[in-house]
Every structure is written in C-alpha cells, then in structure tokens.
N, C-alpha and C positions, 0 to 999 in steps of 0.2 A: 608466455613470459613468466618470469619468477614473480612471486608475491611482491607487491609494491613494498618498498622498505618502510614507508610510514605505516602501512597496515601491519607489516610484520612486527613492528615495534609495539603496536597495540595488542597483537596476539601474544607476544612474549610477556607483556605486562600482566596479562590475564591468565597465565598458565597455572597459577596457584588456585584459581577458583574451581569449585566442583562443577562437573558437567550438569547442565540443566536437567537432563533426564534422570539424574540420581537424586534430585531434590523433591521435597514436597512442593505442592503448588504455592503455598504461602512463602516458602523460602526462595523459590525461583522468582516469584514476583518481587520480593525484596532485593534480590541480587540484581535484577534488571533495573529496578528504580535507582539503585545506587550508581548506575553508570552516568546519571545526569550530571553529576559533579565533574566528570571528566570531559564533558563536551565543551566546545568553544562557544563563546557568547554569540547568539544569533543576530540576524539583522534587526534593525529597529522598525517597529510598526507604529501606527498612530494610536491604536486602541485595542485592548483585549477585554472581553467581557464574557460572562457565562449566562446561558439561557437554559431553561427547562422546557421540554416539549412533551406532550403525551405520546407514549410509545406503546407497542403491543403488549409489553409486560409491566407497564407503569411508566413513571416519568423518566425521560432520557435527558441527559445533560449534554449540552453543546458548548464548545468554546469557540467564540467568534473573534477572528482577527481582522482588523480593518487597516488597510494601507494608508500611507500618506497620500494627500490629494483630495480631490472633490469627486464624490460619487454621482450617480450610482455606478458601482464597480461590477465587474463580472464576479462569479462565485465558484469556488472550488469546495465541494463537499468531500471531506477527507476522512478515511478510515485507517486507524493505526494498525500496525502489524504486531507480530510475535505470537504466531501459532494459535490465534483465537483464545488464548489462555492468559498471556502475559501482557505487560505494558499498559499504557494509560494515556490520557491527555497530557500528562506531565512529561512522560518519556519522549513524546513526539512534539513537544512544544517548540523546540528549536527548528525542526523540519518545517512545521507549519508557519512559523514566523519567517523563515527564509523564503518559502514559496509565496507567502503573502506579499513580502517586499519585492521579491524578484519578478513576479508576474503582475504586480499591482492589482491584486484581486482580494476580495473578501474570502477568507478560509473559515469554513464551519467544520470543526473537528468533532467527531461523533463518539461519545462514550457508550458504545454499544455493550450489550451484556456479554460476559465472558464465560467460556467453559472452564471447568466441568460443572460449575453451578448452573449454568445455562447453556446446555449443549446445542448443537445443530437441531433445528433451524433457527434458534433465537437470534444469533448474530445477523444472518441475512435479513430476517424480518425487521430488525431494528434499523438496519442500513437503508432498506427500502423506504420505511416510514420516515426516516430522517431526511432522505433526499426529497421526498414529496413534501414534507413540512417546510423545508428550506425553500423549495420552489414557490410554495404558496405564500410564504412570508418573506420573500426576497426583499421587498421594499423596506420592511422593518429592519433588515440586516444591512441596509445600505447597498443592496445589490439589485441587479436587473434579472427578472425571471426568465428571460430569453437567452441568457449567456451563462450556462451552467455546465461545468465539467465535474465528474466524480473521479476520485483517485485514492490510492493507498499503497502501502509498501508491504510486501510479503503476504501474510494472511489478510492484511488490509487491501492489497492488490487483488487477492481472491474475491473479497467481498465487493470490491468495485466492479470487477468483471461480472460477478453474479448479479449485482444490482443493475448493470447495464442490460444484461439478458432479460431480467424481469421487467424492467421499464419498457423494453421493446415489446414484450409479450403481454403485458398486463396494463396497458393504457397510459404509459408515459409518467412524467413529463419527458419531453425531448431533450436530449443532451447534445452538447457540442463536442464532447470528447471524453475519453477515459485515460487516466494517467496510471499506468501499471508498473510499479517499481519492484523489480525482482519478485513477481507474483507467484504464489502457489496456484497452479491451475489443474493439477491432477493428483489422484490418490497415490500414496507412496509405494504401493506394491503393484508390479514388480520393481518399479523405479526406473527412471531414465538413466543413461550412461553416467551423467554427472553425479548421480547419487553414489555410484561406486567410486568415481574419480575423486570426489571431494567428500567422502564419507566421514573423514576425521581430519583434524588439524587446522581447520580454517574458520573456527568459530561455530557456526551452525553445523551440526553433524546429522548423519542419517538417523542415529538413535534418538536425537532430540526431535526430529520430524516425526518419527514413529510415536514418540511420547505426546507430541502435540495432537496428532490425528487421533490417538487413543483417547484423549480427553474430549475431543471435539465431536466425534461421531459415536453415538451410543449403539448403533447397529450398522457396522460397516458392510455387512452382507447385503443389506438393501440400500444403503445410503452412499457408499463409496463411488458409485457410478452415476449418482444423481447430478445433473448439471448445475444445481444450486450449491453443491459441495465441490464438484470438480468441473469447472466450466469448459474445460477442454473436451469433455464428453458430450457437450450439447449437440443436438442433431443438426443444427444449422447456426452459423454465426453471421449469416447475411443480415444486413440492415442495422448492424450495430454502429455506434458512433466511432469516429476516428480515434486511434490509440497511439500513445507512446508506450512502448514496452522496453524496459531496460533490464539487463541481466548483469551478473558479475561472473568473471572467469572462474573463481574458486568458490562456487556456491552449488550445493546439491540441487537447487531449484533451477539452475541455469537452463537445462535443456527443455524442461516443460514450459518455461517462460518463452523461449524462442519457438517452440512448437506452437504455442498459442499465437504468437505474432504471425507465424507462417499460415496458420489456419484462418486467422482473420483476413490476411491478405488474399488468400485463395477464395475467400467468400466475398471479395470485392470491397473490403473495408480499407480505408486509408490508414496505413500503418507506418510509423517510424520506429526503428528498432536499433538499440545500441547494446553491445556487450562491452562492459568496462573491464579492460585487461588489468590483471594484477590485483583486482578488487575481490572482496569477499562479501557474503551476505550481510546486509545491514550497513553498508559503508556510507549511506547518506547521513547517518547520525554524525559523522565525523567532519562535516563541512566546517571549514575554518581551521581544522587540524590536519587533514589529508587533502592534498592538492586535487586529486581526481574526485574526491567527494564534493569539493567546492565547485569543480567543473561540472559534475553531475547535476547539482542543484541549478547551476546556470543553464544547462541544457534543458532541464525540465521546465524552468521558468520561461525560457524562450519558446518552447513548444506550447506551453499554456497560453502565452500571449497570442501566438498564431491561431490556436484553436478558438480562443475567445473572439478573435476577429473574423472567424469563419474561414480561415485559411490555414488549416493545420499542415504542418510540415510532413513530408513523406520521404522516407529513405529506406532502402533495404538494410539488412543487418550490417552495421559497421562496428569495427573494433577500435576503441579509443584508449 
C-alpha cells in the first residue's frame, strides 16, 4: 500500500534535514534529540525516577517508570534504538511511558553505552548486566522477579534479542518474553531485499544503516557474523522466550526482522508477528500523532499483558 499519509506528512516536514550518515556523531545526536518536541504527549504514569547500577564499564543509569495501581507489577527491561550510536532515555521517554501505562508494568529503560566511544560488545554487555540487576532488585523497583520481559526498538530490538540468547546460554534469569520492535537482526551486507526496496526516501536509509554498523563494529571481518551482533546468525534459537516481532512495510530492516520471526517459530518458539503497512522505521515514536502508531503501541501493550500472565499471544505474520 502507499505510505500512510500521516507518515508522509512527517517525512515531508523533515526533507530539509541533512541525512544522518552525512553528519558527525555529535550533530546526528543533536538532530535526533530535537525530534522530542514534535512528539505527542505520552500516557500518564504514577512515577518516574532514575537509578544508578554498577555496570561492566562503570555506573549505568536506569529510568524507572511505575504505572498507576498497586504493585508488585510485572517488569519490562527496555533498550532504546537508533543504531547503537544515537538516542537516549529522553528520546524514548514517550514510548516507555506508553508501554508502562498500556501494559500496567514497571519499565526500566537502560542507558547503555553507545558507539563509537564504546563499540561492540559494550552495549550487549551493559544490557545483560542491566537485565540481571533488575531481576535481582525487582522488589525495590516495585516489580516481581518472576514476571520479566525484555524489549527494544531497532538496535534496541537487536540488543533485546541478543540478551535473550545470552540469558538462555549463560545462566538466566528466565524471561517471559521478548518484545522486538522493527529489530536489526543481521549484518547489512549483502542486505535483504527490503534494503534495496527501501534504500532511500522513507526516513532510515541503507546508507545510514551502513554508518551505524560502521561505528558499532570495530572489526566486521570477525564480528559481523557473531550472534551477539547479528542474532539471526545464531546456531540455534531453540529455548528462547516467546516473542512479538513487529516490522514496517517501508523499512530497510523489514525482511531481516521477519526472517528472525520465522527462524524463532521454526525453532519452536511462540511468536506473534505483525507487518505494519504504510509505516516506516521508527513509527512507534509517533503514537498520538499517527493512528497506526497508536494502534501499534496498543498491540504491543496487549501482547505484554498476555506474556506477563504466562499466556503470550501467537499469530503468523499479519499485515495491519
């Protein structure tokens, strides 16, 4: 279908901005942070606070969102996206608030170390440590240690998938699910067909993905096929927690996300998969401004509620 008119209006409004891959890292970060002002007000939550935890490279900051109601609540440990290089707790504040309110769960948003200052494997190490810390300190967060899901968008979806693999292989803790929103699951070369179909014109471009990977992996020759960088390359996906995998029609990462959903399902994992038609990469940012983005947050929240209850929804790839 054509690009959704609400998304097209956002794309048109940003045509004057320089392409991310033409900018320095500081300039690109500033450009992404500036988008916050254009986002719709998110859902209300009961409380937001920040915590520090010891991480592999020093103190890690967490932003903790608590929903209305009486706990203990289930817990979503969330990793923000934007190519392992850009974005922050602030850019993803609205998404976290919407998921907190929609799923009635505590959300712990992780300020993991970014490339190029801290290239692979710093990000995955931080996310693993943060998940384990949150599980061990769940009671102090108002959450229950037996009801934990991890999730993220884009590069954050990659980090969630990698963390799920590592928890399976390296002693837990056990998860109830993984929320993978238009995740990066594979190295960009040679690239899936959606890399060519959506190379330019829809926000995230192929050139920008190459820029991201170039900053993230210091040694692609040895790291690009490592499952902790490209989880689709893992030898086995058996025994992983249930997943919601969402993709966008006009996204270079569409096909690798759907391939990961297929591979999970083939390995016996419970999977729900949705391709959001007319949408582009990053559309969850626009909940409250784009109707399908609002619906996407509602779908993710509903899936989370089921996963926390031990009854994760399952459906083959649907187009919405």
